[in-house]
N, C-alpha and C positions, 0 to 999 in steps of 0.2 A: 674289750673282747667281744667278739661277735658270737651270737647264739646260732645254732643250726636251725634252719626254718622248720616249722612244724608241718608234717605231711597233712595234706587235705584229702578229704574223701574217706572211703571205707575200703577195707581190704576184702579180698575174695572170701576169706574165712568168715568175716563178720557178716557178709551178705548171705552166705549159705546158712549160718546159724539163725539169722533173722527169718529166712524162708522156712526153715524147719519149725521154728516157734509158731509162725503164722499157720502152717499146715496143721500142727497139733491142735491149736485153738479152733481151727475150722472143723476138724474131725470131732471135737467135743461139742461145738455149738450147733452144727447143722442138724443132727438128730433131734435136738431140743426145739428147733424152729419149725421143723416139718409138720408136727401136729397142729401148730398154731396156723400155719398156712392152709392146711386142709380144713380146719374149722372155719376159717374165713371164706374159703371157696364154697363150702356147704351153705353157710349163712347167706352168702351172696347169691347162690343159685336159688335158694328158697325165696328170697326177696325179688329176684328176677322173674320167677314164675308167678308170684303174686302180682307183680306189676303188669305182666302180660295178661293175666286173668282180668284185672281191673280195666285194662285198656280194651280187651275184647268186649267186656260189658258196656263200656262207654261207646264203643263203635257200633254195637248192636242197637243201642238206643238211637244214636245219631243217624245211622243209615237205614234204620227200620228193617234190618235183616238179621237173621239168627247167625251167631258166631259160636264156635266151640274151640276149646283147647283140648287136644287129645294126646295120649301116649300110646294107645293101642287102637286098632281098628281105624286108622287114619287113611286118608286118600293117598298119601305118599308113604313110601317105605321109610321107617325110622330106625336108625342105628341106636345102640345103647347110649343112654345119656343125652337123649334129645326129646323134643316134643314138637307138636305142630299146631299152628293157629289156622282154622279153616272157616270158610264162610259158606252159607247155604245159598245155592243158586235159585233164582226165581223159577216158578212161583213159590210163595211161602208154604212150607210144609212138604215140599217136594222130596226132601231128604237127599237131594243131590248136592254133595259137598265138594268143594275144591280148596286146595291149599291157598291161603291168603298170600304167601310170599313165594311159594314154589320150592322152598328149602326148609329143612327142619331147623328149629332153634337149638343151638348147642349149649350144653351146660359145661361148667369147668371140668377138666380131666379128672376122672375118678369119681364123679358124682353121678349117681343113677337116680331115675325117677320111676315111680309106679303109681297106679291109681286103683281105687276100688272099681268093681265091675259096674257099669261099663267104664272104660278107660278115658272118659271124656267129661267135660263140664260144658254144658250148652247154655248160652245166654239168649233169651228171647228179646224181641224188639221193645218190650216194656221194662227190660232190665232184670227180670226174674231169671232164675237159673235152675238147671236140673239138679244142681248140688252134687258134690263129690269131694273126696279127700285124696289129695296127691301126697305121696311120701317121697321125700328126697333123702338119700343116704350115701354115706361113704364109710371109710374105715374108722372114722372118728365119731360119728354120731348120726342123728336122724332128725329131720324137721318134717312137720306136716303142714300143708297148705290146704285149708278147708274153704270150700265154696258153699255157702248156705243157700237155701231155696230163694231167699230174698236177693241174692246176688252179692252179699257181703263176703269179702275175702279176708281170712285171718291166717296168720303164720304163728306156729308154736313149735318150741323145741320139745322133742320126745325124749324122756329119760327113763331109765330102768328097763329097757327092752334089749333083746339080743339083736344086733345089727346084722342084716343079711349082707352077703358080699355081692359086689357088682358082677354081673356075668361077663 
């Protein structure tokens, strides 16, 4: 006696059921992943700014020209969530600044940056700095990037404060 061959593949009903199960799991999982992604974006933005500040200090010493990183009062127009690296034009002390790249540095979406007054950190040719604190924030949290007068740059997580919303 011969057996009837087993059908191979899946039926349309099984395919629809599997799709519905995957969609339900995605609806449950995506909201839980979103804060994690936003936290990594904020942390990455803080370290990006710290790296650019350190690079500006290094370039100031190497080129013997003053450089600054600014979020307000910059030579170019800055949209929300950006900052600019600028170089002082000769002669030294002229206070004539120009954008180093011509375009603002973009932070990840939803991350905003602010600074104490003035909104810049300026590095002299000897590596010393004007000092300032930059605050990066989003819906999840807040980081502070501090530039000491010695030129040292540190990054710290801020806890226990109310987080402003990005404009």
